[in-house]
C-alpha positions as CSV (number, residue, x, y, z in Angstrom):
1,M,54.3,84.5,-10.4
2,S,51.8,85.7,-12.9
3,S,48.4,86.5,-11.4
4,Q,45.6,84.3,-12.4
5,N,42.0,83.8,-11.1
6,I,42.6,80.7,-9.0
7,S,41.3,79.6,-5.6
8,K,43.2,80.5,-2.4
9,K,44.2,76.9,-1.8
10,R,45.7,76.5,-5.3
11,K,47.4,79.9,-4.9
12,F,49.2,78.9,-1.7
13,V,50.3,75.6,-3.2
14,A,51.6,77.5,-6.4
15,D,53.4,80.0,-4.3
16,G,55.1,77.2,-2.3
17,V,56.1,75.4,-5.4
18,F,57.5,78.6,-6.9
19,Y,59.5,79.4,-3.8
20,A,60.9,75.8,-3.5
21,E,62.0,75.7,-7.2
22,L,63.5,79.2,-7.0
23,N,65.4,78.3,-3.8
24,E,66.7,75.1,-5.3
25,F,67.9,76.9,-8.5
26,L,69.6,79.7,-6.5
27,T,71.2,77.1,-4.2
28,R,72.8,75.3,-7.1
29,E,73.8,78.5,-8.9
30,L,75.1,80.7,-6.0
31,G,76.3,78.1,-3.5
32,E,79.9,79.1,-3.9
33,D,79.1,82.7,-3.3
34,G,77.6,82.2,0.2
35,Y,74.0,81.9,-0.7
36,S,71.9,82.2,2.5
37,G,68.3,82.3,1.5
38,V,65.8,84.2,-0.6
39,E,62.8,86.4,0.1
40,V,59.9,87.0,-2.4
41,R,57.9,90.2,-2.2
42,V,54.8,90.6,-4.4
43,T,53.6,94.2,-5.0
44,P,50.9,95.4,-7.3
45,L,53.5,96.7,-9.8
46,R,56.2,94.0,-9.8
47,T,57.6,91.0,-8.0
48,E,60.8,91.6,-6.0
49,I,63.2,88.7,-5.3
50,I,65.8,89.5,-2.6
51,I,68.8,87.2,-2.5
52,R,70.7,87.0,0.8
53,A,74.4,86.1,0.4
54,T,77.7,86.6,2.2
55,R,79.5,87.8,-1.0
56,T,77.1,90.1,-2.8
57,L,79.7,91.4,-5.3
58,A,80.0,87.9,-6.7
59,V,76.2,87.6,-7.0
60,L,76.0,90.9,-8.8
61,G,78.8,90.1,-11.2
62,E,80.9,92.4,-13.3
63,K,78.8,95.6,-13.9
64,G,75.7,93.7,-12.8
65,R,75.9,91.2,-15.6
66,R,75.3,88.1,-13.5
67,I,72.2,89.4,-11.7
68,R,70.7,90.5,-15.1
69,E,71.2,86.9,-16.3
70,L,69.5,85.5,-13.3
71,T,66.6,87.9,-13.8
72,S,66.2,86.8,-17.4
73,L,66.2,83.1,-16.5
74,V,63.6,83.6,-13.7
75,Q,61.4,85.7,-16.0
76,K,61.4,83.1,-18.8
77,R,61.1,80.0,-16.5
78,F,58.1,81.3,-14.5
79,S,56.5,83.3,-17.4
80,F,56.6,86.8,-15.8
81,P,55.6,89.7,-18.0
82,A,58.4,91.9,-19.3
83,N,60.0,94.2,-16.6
84,N,57.7,92.7,-13.9
85,V,60.4,90.9,-11.9
86,E,63.5,92.4,-10.3
87,I,66.2,90.7,-8.3
88,F,68.2,92.4,-5.5
89,A,71.2,91.2,-3.5
90,E,71.4,91.7,0.2
91,R,74.5,91.1,2.3
92,V,74.3,88.8,5.4
93,L,75.7,90.9,8.2
94,N,76.8,88.0,10.5
95,R,77.4,84.9,8.5
96,A,78.4,82.9,11.6
97,M,74.7,83.1,12.7
98,C,73.5,81.8,9.3
99,A,73.1,78.0,9.2
100,I,72.8,77.9,5.4
101,A,76.1,79.8,5.0
102,Q,77.9,77.5,7.5
103,A,76.5,74.4,5.9
104,E,77.7,75.5,2.5
105,S,81.1,76.3,3.9
106,L,81.4,72.9,5.5
107,R,80.2,71.3,2.3
108,Y,83.0,72.8,0.2
109,K,85.6,72.0,2.9
110,L,84.6,68.3,2.7
111,L,84.5,68.4,-1.1
112,G,88.1,69.8,-1.0
113,G,89.2,66.6,0.8
114,L,89.5,68.0,4.4
115,A,89.1,65.5,7.2
116,V,85.5,65.4,8.7
117,R,86.5,66.1,12.3
118,R,88.9,68.9,11.4
119,A,86.3,70.6,9.2
120,C,83.4,70.2,11.6
121,Y,85.4,71.4,14.6
122,G,86.7,74.4,12.7
123,V,83.1,75.5,11.7
124,L,81.9,74.8,15.3
125,R,84.7,77.0,16.8
126,Y,84.0,79.8,14.4
127,I,80.3,79.8,15.2
128,M,80.8,79.7,19.0
129,E,83.4,82.5,18.8
130,N,80.8,84.8,17.2
131,E,78.5,84.8,20.3
132,A,76.2,82.0,19.4
133,K,74.4,80.3,22.3
134,G,75.0,76.8,21.0
135,C,75.7,74.8,17.8
136,E,75.2,71.2,16.6
137,I,76.6,69.7,13.5
138,I,75.7,66.2,12.3
139,V,77.5,64.5,9.4
140,T,76.1,61.1,8.2
141,G,77.2,58.6,5.5
142,K,80.3,56.6,4.6
143,L,82.8,58.7,6.5
144,R,85.7,56.3,6.8
145,G,84.9,52.6,6.0
146,Q,82.1,51.0,4.1
147,R,79.7,51.1,7.0
148,A,77.7,54.3,7.1
149,K,77.5,56.1,10.4
150,A,76.7,59.5,11.9
151,M,79.1,61.9,13.7
152,K,77.7,64.6,16.0
153,F,79.6,67.7,17.1
154,K,77.9,70.1,19.5
155,D,78.7,72.8,21.9
156,G,76.8,75.2,24.1
157,Y,73.0,75.4,24.8
158,M,70.5,74.0,22.3
159,L,66.7,74.0,22.4
160,K,65.1,70.9,20.9
161,S,61.3,71.2,21.3
162,G,58.5,73.8,21.6
163,F,57.8,77.1,19.9
164,A,61.1,78.5,21.0
165,A,63.0,75.9,19.0
166,K,61.5,77.4,15.8
167,S,62.2,81.0,16.8
168,Y,65.7,80.8,18.3
169,V,67.3,77.9,16.3
170,D,68.4,78.3,12.7
171,K,68.7,75.0,10.8
172,A,70.1,74.0,7.4
173,T,70.6,70.7,5.6
174,R,73.0,70.0,2.7
175,H,74.1,66.9,0.7
176,I,77.5,66.0,-0.8
177,C,77.9,63.6,-3.6
178,L,81.3,61.9,-3.2
179,K,82.9,58.9,-4.8
180,Q,82.1,56.5,-1.9
181,G,78.5,57.8,-1.7
182,V,76.3,60.6,-0.5
183,L,77.1,62.5,2.8
184,G,74.4,64.5,4.7
185,I,75.2,67.6,6.6
186,R,72.8,69.1,9.2
187,V,73.7,72.4,11.0
188,A,71.7,73.9,13.8
189,I,72.7,77.2,15.5
190,M,71.1,78.6,18.7
191,L,70.8,82.3,18.2
192,P,71.3,84.8,21.1
193,T,68.0,86.5,20.1
194,G,65.0,85.4,18.1
195,K,64.5,86.1,14.4
196,D,62.5,89.2,15.5
197,G,65.2,90.4,17.9
198,V,63.5,89.3,21.1
199,V,65.5,87.7,23.9
200,Q,64.4,84.3,25.3
201,P,61.7,84.8,28.0
202,D,63.4,82.2,30.4
203,V,66.8,83.9,30.4
204,V,67.4,85.5,33.8
205,T,70.2,88.2,34.1
206,V,71.5,88.9,37.6
207,K,72.7,92.5,37.8
208,E,75.4,93.8,40.2
209,P,73.9,95.7,43.2
210,K,74.4,99.5,43.2
211,E,76.7,101.2,45.6
212,E,74.9,102.3,48.8
213,V,74.9,106.1,49.2
214,P,74.2,107.3,52.8
215,L,71.1,109.4,53.1
216,P,71.5,113.1,54.2
217,V,70.5,113.4,57.9
218,P,69.3,116.8,59.2
219,A,70.9,118.3,62.4
220,G,69.4,117.0,65.6
221,E,67.1,119.2,67.7
222,G,66.0,119.1,71.3
223,Y,66.4,115.6,72.9
224,A,68.1,114.3,69.7
225,E,70.6,117.1,70.0
226,N,71.5,116.2,73.6
227,R,72.0,112.5,72.6
228,A,74.3,113.4,69.8
229,Q,76.6,115.2,72.3
230,P,79.3,113.1,74.1
231,A,78.5,112.2,77.7
232,P,80.1,114.5,80.4
233,Q,83.2,113.0,82.0
234,Q,83.1,112.4,85.8
235,S,85.7,113.9,88.1
236,E,88.4,111.6,89.7
237,Q,87.0,112.2,93.2
238,V,83.5,111.0,92.2
239,Q,85.0,107.9,90.5
240,Q,87.1,107.0,93.7
241,Q,84.0,107.4,95.9
242,S,82.0,105.1,93.7
243,L,84.8,102.5,93.8
244,Q,85.1,102.7,97.7
245,A,81.3,102.3,98.0
């Protein structure tokens, strides 16, 4: 946003409102193209807006036309100076681990008329097949009859409380406006590593023991050398005498 002499409290509030409005606009505009979030970087020279999506070519448009239109809209809406804002598109490497992308995918499946159970189990299977620790999908609203209810689909391991639930669980919420009413979708994905790439501290991995290699033993000397030699065999006469005695 344009820099003004305001207090820190007002600046934080203004930045939060700017991010919320920008995210809502991009969600409505780029939902069909796998929109998965936005990041705003403010530098002394310009403001950079990085859009994460699963289909970046659709975000860019033909010869970059669509992203130029988005840049112009954002610049006029938030009163940025000319050539002071720039929008980039970044591709999501693993869209199965992105809760926003999966919530949008489930949303368009339900809008297309697919049954709730079939759509949810398809998304759940796709997420778990891509090495997720766990997944939970909740769909609420008038699913079949006039009475609203909630359906929960879950698999794997899911953290619910504590700081680890913020670091290792990716969540997203979407709404669908259907003829019978509004449906709510909530997707939570348990990531194998945190958002900073750190593995959970309470995960214990038991490794296989190494093969035992015998230690090299030097040749015996003195008493040890005598013990290593086989015992001398007694003659038959001495054995018979010992038996007679």
